[in-house]
PASEBA-1860 file (N, C-alpha, C; in nm, 3 decimals):
! residues 313
1> MEGKNLTS> -1.512/1.743/-3.048/-1.481/1.620/-3.061/-1.562/1.537/-3.061 ~ -1.616/1.417/-3.182/-1.700/1.334/-3.199/-1.653/1.225/-3.104 ~ -1.744/1.173/-3.038/-1.727/1.076/-2.897/-1.729/1.129/-2.783 ~ -1.728/1.269/-2.792/-1.683/1.330/-2.606/-1.801/1.295/-2.564 ~ -1.821/1.283/-2.436/-1.950/1.307/-2.359/-1.900/1.416/-2.231 ~ -1.904/1.535/-2.241/-1.881/1.641/-2.197/-1.966/1.636/-2.003 ~ -2.076/1.643/-2.055/-2.150/1.603/-1.897/-2.213/1.538/-1.875 ~ -2.293/1.398/-1.924/-2.392/1.313/-1.930/-2.306/1.170/-1.879
9> ISEFFLLG> -2.181/1.178/-1.865/-2.106/1.012/-1.840/-2.106/0.999/-1.693 ~ -2.198/0.869/-1.691/-2.216/0.831/-1.557/-2.133/0.742/-1.488 ~ -2.103/0.629/-1.567/-2.023/0.522/-1.566/-1.930/0.484/-1.654 ~ -1.808/0.404/-1.570/-1.706/0.310/-1.642/-1.740/0.195/-1.642 ~ -1.661/0.067/-1.720/-1.704/-0.057/-1.682/-1.573/-0.093/-1.703 ~ -1.537/-0.173/-1.580/-1.410/-0.237/-1.512/-1.427/-0.396/-1.602 ~ -1.311/-0.380/-1.644/-1.292/-0.549/-1.778/-1.215/-0.595/-1.667 ~ -1.176/-0.609/-1.553/-1.150/-0.702/-1.461/-1.040/-0.787/-1.502
17> FSEQLEEQ> -1.058/-0.960/-1.499/-0.943/-1.008/-1.543/-1.036/-1.131/-1.656 ~ -1.158/-1.173/-1.654/-1.175/-1.273/-1.735/-1.350/-1.223/-1.769 ~ -1.410/-1.288/-1.833/-1.549/-1.263/-1.879/-1.618/-1.440/-1.859 ~ -1.457/-1.542/-1.836/-1.556/-1.663/-1.869/-1.620/-1.680/-1.724 ~ -1.736/-1.762/-1.666/-1.834/-1.782/-1.547/-1.711/-1.857/-1.449 ~ -1.665/-1.960/-1.515/-1.581/-2.052/-1.440/-1.466/-2.029/-1.390 ~ -1.416/-1.878/-1.434/-1.319/-1.826/-1.435/-1.334/-1.724/-1.301 ~ -1.465/-1.677/-1.350/-1.489/-1.575/-1.241/-1.529/-1.622/-1.088
25> KALFGSFL> -1.596/-1.742/-1.089/-1.602/-1.824/-0.951/-1.466/-1.827/-0.860 ~ -1.357/-1.899/-0.955/-1.227/-1.948/-0.878/-1.162/-1.795/-0.860 ~ -1.163/-1.650/-0.932/-1.118/-1.509/-0.886/-1.206/-1.478/-0.771 ~ -1.352/-1.508/-0.783/-1.405/-1.521/-0.638/-1.367/-1.536/-0.545 ~ -1.381/-1.683/-0.492/-1.306/-1.723/-0.424/-1.173/-1.717/-0.381 ~ -1.037/-1.679/-0.463/-0.954/-1.651/-0.443/-0.951/-1.499/-0.378 ~ -0.982/-1.409/-0.430/-0.974/-1.285/-0.396/-1.042/-1.263/-0.219 ~ -1.152/-1.359/-0.273/-1.249/-1.312/-0.112/-1.157/-1.398/0.016
33> FMYLVTVA> -1.091/-1.462/0.006/-0.961/-1.555/0.099/-0.895/-1.432/0.150 ~ -0.856/-1.373/-0.003/-0.719/-1.258/0.011/-0.769/-1.174/0.089 ~ -0.845/-1.129/0.094/-0.928/-1.009/0.141/-0.954/-1.039/0.295 ~ -1.007/-1.135/0.279/-1.045/-1.170/0.441/-0.943/-1.219/0.549 ~ -0.867/-1.240/0.476/-0.658/-1.278/0.581/-0.603/-1.154/0.586 ~ -0.634/-1.048/0.471/-0.533/-0.959/0.527/-0.626/-0.836/0.590 ~ -0.732/-0.818/0.598/-0.818/-0.734/0.694/-0.798/-0.773/0.821 ~ -0.859/-0.927/0.841/-0.801/-1.020/0.986/-0.692/-0.989/1.005
41> GNLLIILV> -0.564/-0.996/0.918/-0.446/-1.042/0.982/-0.392/-0.903/1.034 ~ -0.421/-0.797/0.930/-0.386/-0.605/0.993/-0.420/-0.570/1.080 ~ -0.570/-0.616/1.130/-0.629/-0.549/1.222/-0.591/-0.665/1.380 ~ -0.533/-0.787/1.328/-0.484/-0.861/1.469/-0.363/-0.788/1.521 ~ -0.288/-0.741/1.413/-0.177/-0.693/1.478/-0.180/-0.572/1.526 ~ -0.301/-0.476/1.492/-0.304/-0.360/1.540/-0.363/-0.369/1.703 ~ -0.469/-0.477/1.675/-0.505/-0.528/1.830/-0.373/-0.571/1.927 ~ -0.322/-0.651/1.900/-0.143/-0.690/1.938/-0.100/-0.552/1.998
49> IITDTQLH> -0.077/-0.458/1.910/0.027/-0.359/1.965/-0.064/-0.267/2.022 ~ -0.173/-0.247/1.997/-0.292/-0.172/2.153/-0.273/-0.272/2.274 ~ -0.304/-0.347/2.252/-0.326/-0.445/2.412/-0.165/-0.431/2.493 ~ -0.069/-0.491/2.461/0.046/-0.513/2.484/0.128/-0.400/2.497 ~ 0.166/-0.350/2.687/0.245/-0.225/2.644/0.380/-0.209/2.636 ~ 0.414/-0.373/2.589/0.552/-0.387/2.590/0.593/-0.305/2.426 ~ 0.473/-0.311/2.373/0.506/-0.261/2.203/0.450/-0.126/2.193 ~ 0.441/-0.053/2.299/0.416/0.095/2.281/0.537/0.155/2.215
57> TPMYFFLA> 0.632/0.143/2.145/0.719/0.197/2.113/0.711/0.264/1.987 ~ 0.819/0.373/1.917/0.797/0.366/1.768/0.779/0.291/1.604 ~ 0.898/0.201/1.661/0.854/0.104/1.546/0.697/0.010/1.564 ~ 0.646/-0.018/1.708/0.527/-0.067/1.654/0.427/0.038/1.616 ~ 0.454/0.179/1.681/0.342/0.261/1.653/0.327/0.284/1.487 ~ 0.464/0.276/1.410/0.437/0.290/1.307/0.396/0.163/1.239 ~ 0.439/0.062/1.303/0.364/-0.051/1.236/0.217/-0.105/1.219 ~ 0.171/-0.023/1.310/0.045/-0.026/1.359/-0.028/0.059/1.292
65> NLSLADAC> 0.044/0.174/1.201/-0.021/0.262/1.079/0.003/0.178/0.969 ~ 0.107/0.129/0.951/0.118/0.067/0.844/-0.012/-0.052/0.837 ~ 0.011/-0.142/0.906/-0.105/-0.247/0.908/-0.278/-0.146/0.867 ~ -0.297/-0.047/0.951/-0.383/0.013/0.917/-0.422/0.041/0.770 ~ -0.285/0.123/0.730/-0.292/0.152/0.528/-0.316/0.054/0.487 ~ -0.261/-0.042/0.541/-0.278/-0.229/0.392/-0.412/-0.239/0.430 ~ -0.508/-0.260/0.565/-0.637/-0.295/0.550/-0.698/-0.163/0.467 ~ -0.681/-0.055/0.475/-0.772/0.046/0.414/-0.705/0.030/0.245
73> FVSTTVPK> -0.625/-0.040/0.202/-0.604/-0.037/0.104/-0.676/-0.092/0.001 ~ -0.632/-0.244/0.081/-0.721/-0.368/0.010/-0.819/-0.344/-0.031 ~ -0.922/-0.285/0.099/-1.075/-0.256/0.110/-1.119/-0.106/-0.019 ~ -1.018/-0.057/-0.092/-1.011/0.061/-0.167/-1.088/-0.027/-0.324 ~ -1.011/-0.137/-0.311/-1.020/-0.207/-0.452/-1.112/-0.345/-0.475 ~ -1.050/-0.432/-0.344/-1.109/-0.568/-0.408/-1.258/-0.587/-0.357 ~ -1.311/-0.513/-0.222/-1.444/-0.511/-0.248/-1.558/-0.514/-0.366 ~ -1.543/-0.361/-0.440/-1.609/-0.356/-0.566/-1.570/-0.434/-0.633
81> MLANIGIQ> -1.488/-0.510/-0.685/-1.449/-0.636/-0.773/-1.525/-0.765/-0.744 ~ -1.518/-0.770/-0.584/-1.576/-0.870/-0.557/-1.784/-0.854/-0.602 ~ -1.757/-0.730/-0.541/-1.945/-0.715/-0.581/-1.973/-0.747/-0.716 ~ -1.908/-0.705/-0.817/-1.929/-0.646/-0.989/-1.902/-0.806/-1.016 ~ -1.805/-0.934/-0.969/-1.853/-1.086/-1.012/-1.984/-1.115/-0.937 ~ -1.982/-1.106/-0.825/-2.118/-1.114/-0.738/-2.244/-1.088/-0.806 ~ -2.240/-0.972/-0.876/-2.386/-0.917/-0.944/-2.374/-0.909/-1.071 ~ -2.232/-1.029/-1.170/-2.209/-0.980/-1.268/-2.251/-0.941/-1.347
89> SQAISYSG> -2.130/-0.787/-1.297/-2.195/-0.657/-1.375/-2.055/-0.576/-1.375 ~ -1.977/-0.558/-1.445/-1.871/-0.439/-1.472/-1.857/-0.299/-1.476 ~ -2.004/-0.227/-1.407/-2.019/-0.098/-1.403/-1.998/-0.056/-1.281 ~ -1.934/0.042/-1.243/-1.896/0.149/-1.193/-1.913/0.299/-1.156 ~ -1.989/0.367/-1.080/-2.053/0.507/-1.124/-1.906/0.578/-1.165 ~ -1.915/0.737/-1.257/-1.829/0.784/-1.225/-1.765/0.871/-1.087 ~ -1.862/0.873/-1.023/-1.834/0.940/-0.861/-1.781/0.805/-0.793 ~ -1.817/0.709/-0.845/-1.750/0.592/-0.759/-1.600/0.559/-0.785
97> CLLQLYFF> -1.598/0.596/-0.957/-1.455/0.580/-1.002/-1.348/0.668/-0.952 ~ -1.379/0.766/-0.916/-1.325/0.947/-0.872/-1.274/0.865/-0.731 ~ -1.399/0.844/-0.675/-1.374/0.828/-0.556/-1.247/0.700/-0.485 ~ -1.259/0.573/-0.572/-1.201/0.478/-0.555/-1.063/0.537/-0.574 ~ -1.022/0.617/-0.691/-0.885/0.640/-0.723/-0.784/0.736/-0.619 ~ -0.893/0.821/-0.575/-0.825/0.900/-0.470/-0.767/0.790/-0.319 ~ -0.881/0.739/-0.329/-0.865/0.637/-0.148/-0.707/0.542/-0.227 ~ -0.707/0.510/-0.349/-0.577/0.420/-0.361/-0.471/0.471/-0.381
105> MLFVMLEA> -0.494/0.595/-0.416/-0.359/0.700/-0.458/-0.292/0.728/-0.295 ~ -0.424/0.793/-0.193/-0.374/0.814/-0.087/-0.311/0.702/-0.036 ~ -0.384/0.565/-0.014/-0.291/0.466/0.060/-0.162/0.393/-0.002 ~ -0.152/0.395/-0.134/-0.081/0.340/-0.231/0.050/0.433/-0.145 ~ 0.065/0.578/-0.153/0.148/0.670/-0.115/0.185/0.674/0.000 ~ 0.096/0.661/0.062/0.054/0.641/0.196/0.181/0.534/0.245 ~ 0.166/0.438/0.188/0.231/0.310/0.270/0.379/0.322/0.223 ~ 0.409/0.416/0.086/0.542/0.432/0.060/0.660/0.495/0.174
113> FLLAVMAY> 0.541/0.637/0.209/0.577/0.717/0.334/0.575/0.666/0.484 ~ 0.554/0.532/0.484/0.549/0.520/0.641/0.647/0.408/0.641 ~ 0.664/0.280/0.488/0.802/0.248/0.498/0.934/0.306/0.517 ~ 0.913/0.411/0.425/1.072/0.565/0.478/1.045/0.566/0.551 ~ 0.954/0.617/0.659/0.930/0.651/0.806/0.993/0.520/0.888 ~ 0.958/0.394/0.869/1.026/0.278/0.925/1.172/0.232/0.916 ~ 1.214/0.315/0.773/1.368/0.292/0.793/1.423/0.372/0.829 ~ 1.346/0.484/0.816/1.475/0.556/0.975/1.459/0.628/1.079
121> DRYVAICH> 1.344/0.506/1.091/1.357/0.427/1.235/1.422/0.352/1.281 ~ 1.483/0.246/1.208/1.556/0.135/1.233/1.681/0.190/1.199 ~ 1.713/0.335/1.076/1.855/0.376/1.125/1.885/0.435/1.283 ~ 1.797/0.510/1.295/1.783/0.543/1.484/1.863/0.438/1.532 ~ 1.772/0.385/1.607/1.777/0.245/1.626/1.874/0.171/1.626 ~ 1.913/0.175/1.539/2.078/0.009/1.498/2.184/0.201/1.512 ~ 2.238/0.308/1.453/2.299/0.322/1.450/2.312/0.454/1.548 ~ 2.200/0.512/1.602/2.223/0.600/1.727/2.133/0.494/1.882
129> PLHYILIM> 2.180/0.388/1.906/2.081/0.358/2.016/2.074/0.423/2.129 ~ 2.193/0.530/2.170/2.192/0.523/2.266/2.104/0.673/2.295 ~ 2.043/0.711/2.166/2.002/0.867/2.183/1.832/0.829/2.084 ~ 1.812/0.684/2.076/1.700/0.646/2.017/1.578/0.723/2.049 ~ 1.586/0.683/2.215/1.456/0.737/2.297/1.463/0.892/2.259 ~ 1.557/0.949/2.261/1.570/1.156/2.270/1.500/1.128/2.110 ~ 1.598/1.099/2.022/1.589/1.118/1.890/1.390/1.083/1.852 ~ 1.359/0.992/1.853/1.204/0.906/1.857/1.119/0.928/1.953
137> SPGLCVFL> 1.087/1.068/1.982/1.007/1.135/2.056/0.901/1.109/2.043 ~ 0.790/1.100/2.116/0.618/1.059/2.080/0.590/1.200/1.988 ~ 0.642/1.296/2.012/0.603/1.414/1.935/0.655/1.411/1.814 ~ 0.771/1.359/1.798/0.815/1.343/1.637/0.740/1.212/1.589 ~ 0.739/1.118/1.615/0.686/1.007/1.574/0.511/1.057/1.522 ~ 0.406/1.132/1.582/0.338/1.160/1.579/0.301/1.289/1.430 ~ 0.403/1.344/1.471/0.473/1.441/1.354/0.460/1.353/1.193 ~ 0.543/1.263/1.195/0.606/1.173/1.080/0.494/1.122/1.037
145> VSASWIMN> 0.394/1.055/1.140/0.236/1.004/1.050/0.155/1.089/0.998 ~ 0.172/1.185/1.085/0.040/1.298/1.053/0.085/1.323/0.916 ~ 0.174/1.385/0.911/0.266/1.444/0.785/0.200/1.386/0.681 ~ 0.291/1.214/0.712/0.281/1.107/0.585/0.104/1.143/0.549 ~ -0.012/1.172/0.662/-0.145/1.126/0.613/-0.146/1.272/0.534 ~ -0.163/1.384/0.584/-0.234/1.478/0.522/-0.151/1.496/0.432 ~ -0.035/1.485/0.370/0.048/1.528/0.256/0.008/1.442/0.149 ~ -0.009/1.314/0.179/-0.089/1.242/0.064/-0.263/1.244/0.039
153> ALHSLLHT> -0.291/1.271/0.136/-0.447/1.351/0.107/-0.476/1.456/0.057 ~ -0.391/1.569/0.018/-0.403/1.606/-0.022/-0.335/1.594/-0.174 ~ -0.203/1.509/-0.196/-0.148/1.470/-0.296/-0.263/1.380/-0.413 ~ -0.334/1.313/-0.317/-0.469/1.248/-0.390/-0.548/1.343/-0.433 ~ -0.570/1.393/-0.362/-0.716/1.549/-0.386/-0.672/1.560/-0.515 ~ -0.544/1.660/-0.541/-0.515/1.668/-0.640/-0.560/1.620/-0.747 ~ -0.506/1.501/-0.757/-0.504/1.410/-0.931/-0.651/1.395/-0.943 ~ -0.719/1.370/-0.826/-0.867/1.352/-0.815/-0.911/1.461/-0.911
161> LLMNSLSF> -0.918/1.558/-0.858/-0.951/1.691/-0.909/-0.907/1.736/-1.068 ~ -0.809/1.733/-1.088/-0.747/1.704/-1.201/-0.796/1.623/-1.337 ~ -0.824/1.476/-1.290/-0.873/1.387/-1.380/-1.033/1.412/-1.345 ~ -1.103/1.492/-1.293/-1.219/1.522/-1.277/-1.256/1.669/-1.382 ~ -1.128/1.695/-1.412/-1.154/1.802/-1.519/-1.147/1.730/-1.644 ~ -1.104/1.630/-1.670/-1.119/1.621/-1.819/-1.211/1.525/-1.845 ~ -1.239/1.570/-2.012/-1.363/1.476/-2.073/-1.324/1.344/-2.116 ~ -1.416/1.281/-2.129/-1.416/1.118/-2.177/-1.495/1.089/-2.285
169> CTNREIPH> -1.410/1.030/-2.360/-1.505/0.981/-2.512/-1.616/0.898/-2.425 ~ -1.694/0.836/-2.623/-1.765/0.736/-2.550/-1.652/0.578/-2.501 ~ -1.565/0.601/-2.549/-1.526/0.454/-2.478/-1.509/0.475/-2.351 ~ -1.570/0.367/-2.251/-1.537/0.374/-2.146/-1.488/0.248/-2.062 ~ -1.481/0.135/-2.114/-1.412/0.059/-2.078/-1.260/0.070/-2.065 ~ -1.254/0.011/-1.879/-1.096/0.043/-1.796/-1.062/-0.091/-1.825 ~ -0.955/-0.138/-1.881/-0.895/-0.249/-1.863/-0.788/-0.313/-1.767 ~ -0.899/-0.284/-1.636/-0.843/-0.292/-1.552/-0.928/-0.369/-1.430
177> FFCDINPL> -0.890/-0.424/-1.324/-1.024/-0.449/-1.201/-1.018/-0.349/-1.111 ~ -0.991/-0.212/-1.115/-1.044/-0.081/-1.022/-0.972/0.036/-1.095 ~ -1.012/0.151/-1.102/-0.992/0.249/-1.147/-0.832/0.366/-1.120 ~ -0.763/0.352/-1.164/-0.604/0.386/-1.212/-0.585/0.429/-1.266 ~ -0.470/0.543/-1.245/-0.458/0.670/-1.299/-0.496/0.655/-1.395 ~ -0.371/0.549/-1.475/-0.316/0.571/-1.609/-0.434/0.490/-1.710 ~ -0.472/0.413/-1.698/-0.601/0.357/-1.770/-0.653/0.473/-1.777 ~ -0.725/0.580/-1.659/-0.830/0.658/-1.679/-0.787/0.747/-1.767
185> LSLSCTDP> -0.664/0.780/-1.769/-0.639/0.860/-1.822/-0.603/0.869/-2.021 ~ -0.585/0.731/-1.999/-0.578/0.666/-2.182/-0.757/0.690/-2.210 ~ -0.836/0.704/-2.130/-0.947/0.729/-2.216/-0.986/0.829/-2.228 ~ -0.918/0.971/-2.148/-0.964/1.115/-2.216/-0.949/1.157/-2.329 ~ -1.074/1.197/-2.369/-1.022/1.304/-2.504/-1.021/1.429/-2.541 ~ -0.959/1.465/-2.398/-0.880/1.575/-2.395/-0.749/1.567/-2.341 ~ -0.634/1.696/-2.400/-0.560/1.675/-2.411/-0.488/1.600/-2.244 ~ -0.430/1.536/-2.180/-0.396/1.534/-1.968/-0.242/1.540/-1.982
193> FTNELVIF> -0.241/1.661/-2.115/-0.051/1.694/-2.055/-0.050/1.743/-1.913 ~ -0.165/1.799/-1.877/-0.151/1.939/-1.729/-0.136/1.774/-1.619 ~ -0.206/1.686/-1.634/-0.186/1.560/-1.546/-0.082/1.486/-1.544 ~ -0.005/1.441/-1.682/0.038/1.350/-1.683/0.188/1.473/-1.628 ~ 0.219/1.546/-1.641/0.300/1.663/-1.606/0.304/1.668/-1.410 ~ 0.195/1.693/-1.380/0.155/1.683/-1.220/0.212/1.537/-1.196 ~ 0.187/1.471/-1.211/0.209/1.257/-1.209/0.330/1.269/-1.184 ~ 0.410/1.356/-1.282/0.590/1.339/-1.324/0.605/1.403/-1.185
201> ITGGVAGL> 0.594/1.513/-1.159/0.628/1.631/-1.089/0.616/1.553/-0.955 ~ 0.536/1.518/-0.890/0.448/1.518/-0.742/0.489/1.358/-0.695 ~ 0.462/1.239/-0.798/0.517/1.146/-0.783/0.636/1.106/-0.821 ~ 0.733/1.192/-0.885/0.846/1.141/-0.934/0.882/1.226/-0.759 ~ 0.886/1.341/-0.685/0.955/1.421/-0.616/0.915/1.276/-0.474 ~ 0.780/1.297/-0.468/0.742/1.210/-0.333/0.827/1.042/-0.340 ~ 0.829/0.983/-0.441/0.903/0.861/-0.537/1.008/0.846/-0.488 ~ 1.082/1.000/-0.490/1.195/0.985/-0.514/1.258/1.001/-0.318
209> VCVLCLII> 1.194/1.091/-0.273/1.223/1.116/-0.135/1.215/0.981/-0.063 ~ 1.124/0.901/-0.070/1.082/0.756/-0.036/1.211/0.674/-0.024 ~ 1.262/0.687/-0.179/1.375/0.586/-0.210/1.514/0.618/-0.162 ~ 1.528/0.762/-0.147/1.641/0.802/-0.109/1.658/0.780/0.026 ~ 1.517/0.790/0.119/1.529/0.769/0.269/1.561/0.607/0.248 ~ 1.493/0.553/0.234/1.519/0.414/0.229/1.675/0.304/0.217 ~ 1.771/0.421/0.072/1.851/0.337/0.057/1.950/0.427/0.174 ~ 1.978/0.541/0.166/2.021/0.587/0.313/2.039/0.570/0.387
217> SYMNVFST> 1.892/0.519/0.451/1.902/0.498/0.620/1.980/0.373/0.576 ~ 1.949/0.224/0.494/1.978/0.094/0.484/2.144/0.109/0.468 ~ 2.235/0.214/0.403/2.382/0.214/0.366/2.397/0.264/0.530 ~ 2.356/0.318/0.550/2.431/0.338/0.706/2.360/0.220/0.802 ~ 2.293/0.176/0.815/2.264/0.030/0.876/2.308/-0.056/0.867 ~ 2.355/-0.102/0.737/2.448/-0.190/0.698/2.595/-0.208/0.767 ~ 2.621/-0.064/0.740/2.773/-0.013/0.716/2.773/-0.036/0.905 ~ 2.666/0.006/0.969/2.703/0.010/1.139/2.705/-0.176/1.137
225> ILKIPSAQ> 2.601/-0.231/1.101/2.644/-0.400/1.123/2.755/-0.472/1.111 ~ 2.801/-0.415/0.972/2.933/-0.472/0.938/3.034/-0.451/1.057 ~ 3.007/-0.321/1.145/3.118/-0.289/1.214/3.103/-0.376/1.379 ~ 2.992/-0.453/1.356/2.977/-0.501/1.517/3.049/-0.628/1.480 ~ 3.123/-0.659/1.621/3.232/-0.775/1.600/3.202/-0.898/1.617 ~ 3.096/-0.922/1.667/3.014/-1.047/1.653/2.950/-1.095/1.589 ~ 2.964/-1.242/1.528/2.884/-1.285/1.459/2.736/-1.267/1.477 ~ 2.684/-1.310/1.662/2.567/-1.281/1.716/2.482/-1.164/1.685
233> GKRKAFST> 2.608/-1.092/1.756/2.529/-0.920/1.778/2.460/-0.891/1.599 ~ 2.561/-0.888/1.487/2.505/-0.888/1.367/2.386/-0.993/1.343 ~ 2.353/-1.085/1.365/2.270/-1.121/1.361/2.127/-1.054/1.439 ~ 2.189/-1.047/1.535/2.025/-0.975/1.619/2.000/-0.831/1.543 ~ 2.126/-0.772/1.522/2.120/-0.641/1.455/2.008/-0.645/1.370 ~ 2.041/-0.702/1.252/1.980/-0.756/1.113/1.858/-0.827/1.136 ~ 1.808/-0.895/1.243/1.698/-0.922/1.249/1.585/-0.851/1.309 ~ 1.628/-0.683/1.352/1.548/-0.652/1.378/1.507/-0.537/1.288
241> CSSHLSVV> 1.562/-0.553/1.127/1.504/-0.443/1.014/1.454/-0.555/0.904 ~ 1.486/-0.692/0.930/1.469/-0.792/0.785/1.302/-0.809/0.791 ~ 1.225/-0.768/0.870/1.060/-0.810/0.834/1.017/-0.702/0.747 ~ 1.116/-0.543/0.775/1.116/-0.452/0.695/1.153/-0.456/0.576 ~ 1.305/-0.478/0.527/1.316/-0.529/0.414/1.208/-0.637/0.363 ~ 1.215/-0.697/0.396/1.114/-0.820/0.332/0.996/-0.720/0.268 ~ 0.913/-0.643/0.303/0.778/-0.556/0.302/0.845/-0.477/0.189 ~ 0.934/-0.369/0.209/1.010/-0.248/0.082/1.002/-0.386/-0.004
249> SLFFGTSF> 1.067/-0.471/0.000/1.170/-0.531/-0.156/0.985/-0.610/-0.193 ~ 0.937/-0.639/-0.165/0.797/-0.698/-0.210/0.713/-0.606/-0.265 ~ 0.694/-0.438/-0.183/0.625/-0.349/-0.220/0.655/-0.266/-0.370 ~ 0.813/-0.233/-0.306/0.887/-0.145/-0.434/0.942/-0.203/-0.564 ~ 0.930/-0.317/-0.502/0.994/-0.458/-0.658/0.831/-0.432/-0.744 ~ 0.738/-0.475/-0.697/0.594/-0.503/-0.784/0.534/-0.344/-0.828 ~ 0.561/-0.252/-0.720/0.498/-0.135/-0.779/0.616/-0.070/-0.901 ~ 0.698/-0.077/-0.899/0.776/-0.019/-0.986/0.779/-0.136/-1.139
257> CVYVSPPS> 0.760/-0.250/-1.138/0.714/-0.323/-1.214/0.587/-0.286/-1.318 ~ 0.519/-0.184/-1.205/0.385/-0.169/-1.355/0.406/-0.058/-1.366 ~ 0.450/0.073/-1.305/0.429/0.206/-1.288/0.576/0.254/-1.377 ~ 0.729/0.222/-1.320/0.823/0.277/-1.436/0.863/0.187/-1.562 ~ 0.810/0.055/-1.560/0.843/-0.037/-1.694/0.806/0.074/-1.754 ~ 0.907/0.047/-1.903/0.794/0.112/-2.037/0.674/0.054/-2.041 ~ 0.599/0.125/-2.106/0.442/0.075/-2.170/0.422/-0.017/-2.221 ~ 0.522/0.000/-2.334/0.536/-0.159/-2.429/0.584/-0.281/-2.382
265> TLSAQKDT> 0.609/-0.312/-2.271/0.661/-0.391/-2.203/0.592/-0.469/-2.106 ~ 0.450/-0.402/-2.137/0.333/-0.468/-2.014/0.246/-0.469/-2.097 ~ 0.147/-0.560/-2.155/0.014/-0.574/-2.235/-0.085/-0.557/-2.109 ~ -0.217/-0.520/-2.130/-0.309/-0.441/-2.067/-0.329/-0.530/-1.917 ~ -0.336/-0.688/-1.955/-0.344/-0.828/-1.913/-0.267/-0.800/-1.805 ~ -0.151/-0.830/-1.853/-0.046/-0.855/-1.762/0.009/-0.697/-1.661 ~ 0.008/-0.579/-1.692/-0.058/-0.481/-1.611/-0.135/-0.498/-1.550 ~ -0.262/-0.589/-1.542/-0.342/-0.617/-1.446/-0.330/-0.725/-1.319
273> VASVMYTV> -0.200/-0.807/-1.354/-0.179/-0.908/-1.304/-0.052/-0.879/-1.195 ~ 0.008/-0.819/-1.314/0.108/-0.735/-1.167/0.064/-0.642/-1.065 ~ -0.019/-0.597/-1.089/-0.080/-0.461/-1.022/-0.148/-0.515/-0.907 ~ -0.194/-0.658/-0.910/-0.266/-0.756/-0.811/-0.154/-0.773/-0.688 ~ -0.004/-0.793/-0.756/0.064/-0.854/-0.629/0.099/-0.742/-0.545 ~ 0.111/-0.586/-0.559/0.090/-0.504/-0.519/-0.030/-0.459/-0.442 ~ -0.093/-0.492/-0.461/-0.232/-0.430/-0.443/-0.340/-0.520/-0.320 ~ -0.285/-0.641/-0.377/-0.369/-0.719/-0.277/-0.294/-0.864/-0.225
281> VTPTLNPF> -0.159/-0.905/-0.289/-0.123/-1.029/-0.262/0.016/-0.943/-0.131 ~ 0.071/-0.807/-0.144/0.149/-0.748/-0.042/0.127/-0.725/0.068 ~ -0.020/-0.640/0.054/-0.088/-0.657/0.192/-0.153/-0.774/0.255 ~ -0.182/-0.837/0.200/-0.241/-1.011/0.240/-0.089/-1.070/0.344 ~ 0.059/-1.060/0.232/0.193/-1.164/0.350/0.204/-1.077/0.436 ~ 0.194/-0.927/0.440/0.235/-0.863/0.546/0.247/-0.869/0.687 ~ 0.105/-0.949/0.719/0.103/-0.974/0.852/0.153/-1.087/0.895 ~ 0.213/-1.171/0.822/0.249/-1.299/0.812/0.413/-1.272/0.819
289> IYSLRNQE> 0.450/-1.171/0.763/0.597/-1.115/0.751/0.647/-1.113/0.929 ~ 0.513/-0.990/0.931/0.535/-0.926/1.089/0.552/-1.058/1.204 ~ 0.479/-1.115/1.169/0.437/-1.205/1.272/0.499/-1.322/1.270 ~ 0.571/-1.377/1.204/0.622/-1.505/1.184/0.782/-1.491/1.234 ~ 0.828/-1.348/1.192/1.038/-1.280/1.151/1.003/-1.240/1.299 ~ 0.852/-1.148/1.358/0.918/-1.107/1.426/0.895/-1.172/1.601 ~ 0.990/-1.190/1.703/0.981/-1.243/1.804/0.873/-1.168/1.902 ~ 0.882/-1.042/1.913/0.770/-0.951/1.989/0.667/-1.008/1.960
297> IKSSLRKL> 0.596/-0.968/1.826/0.504/-0.964/1.783/0.420/-1.131/1.803 ~ 0.496/-1.246/1.754/0.468/-1.371/1.801/0.471/-1.388/1.969 ~ 0.516/-1.310/2.042/0.534/-1.344/2.227/0.395/-1.246/2.213 ~ 0.361/-1.168/2.166/0.226/-1.113/2.191/0.144/-1.142/2.136 ~ 0.112/-1.235/2.072/-0.006/-1.286/2.019/-0.049/-1.376/2.054 ~ 0.116/-1.461/2.132/0.068/-1.571/2.210/-0.028/-1.561/2.383 ~ 0.047/-1.451/2.399/0.005/-1.361/2.539/-0.148/-1.360/2.490 ~ -0.170/-1.299/2.386/-0.288/-1.260/2.374/-0.386/-1.367/2.370
305> IWVRKIHS> -0.359/-1.497/2.276/-0.428/-1.592/2.251/-0.455/-1.650/2.392 ~ -0.355/-1.661/2.545/-0.358/-1.745/2.616/-0.460/-1.722/2.727 ~ -0.458/-1.515/2.720/-0.545/-1.460/2.807/-0.722/-1.468/2.789 ~ -0.724/-1.475/2.609/-0.872/-1.536/2.580/-0.919/-1.687/2.629 ~ -0.807/-1.734/2.628/-0.868/-1.873/2.706/-0.889/-1.878/2.842 ~ -0.812/-1.811/2.884/-0.839/-1.811/3.028/-0.960/-1.754/3.106 ~ -0.995/-1.620/3.022/-1.144/-1.581/3.033/-1.267/-1.639/2.954 ~ -1.239/-1.731/2.866/-1.334/-1.797/2.767/-1.415/-1.905/2.883
313> P> -1.534/-1.879/2.883/-1.608/-1.985/2.977/-1.562/-2.131/2.928
END
């Protein structure tokens, strides 16, 4: 086929948001600020959970892993975009693009799995409080997190290997700020039917499992909360899952807009902007949601800051 590049393709070009220098400067400043806030905020939450023994519970064990996934998630896409703006280049190597695709898929699906696991944790805590310690044993917690990491690592590897088997045309411009799977498939000169079928099956099953876990868990949670006689008891029970619900709404709401909406409803530019919401904005907001709406995290943060002040010269 004319225009194919079977062996010598070495790089793609990430078109990003704008080619105007002034707009790029504003984008660089904005994304650098959000990136630093995201990494610092999530690492601070991990530090607080590690140092405060009162937070050594299943819920905060899952939250620490979610914070780690958020920090890695945003580090998969933003640094390369910032580097390209800084050196005024749109290029990303072929191997670098596949590597970025692998880690992006790993962390986006890992986040979905961890949010589903945290929903199950809230279900057990609210609906079966007397058996919570027995059910959410350390062994089960480690198994749930380890299984999420391993399954998504293998899932991402499968899609990356399938992408590597495709041939790409001379048009190597990706209308995005990172190597996402759909823009890459659109550049293929070979029939991507197998890739699309695997995406539909594996992505559909994984997404359905996560969504069902979330829905079933919170249906039972809300049912139990409504049975609590006192208004104060209802507020206390709901406060334990309000932060998680906020993060779930942000993450799944924005990602569904990108991957579930019909292709005709989103232009390439709008698709890119929508992707920013769940790849950058959501990980940035997560530490604030969990720190501002969680009394235990706020209390531990204050203790950590106070201890630092005492030991500082």
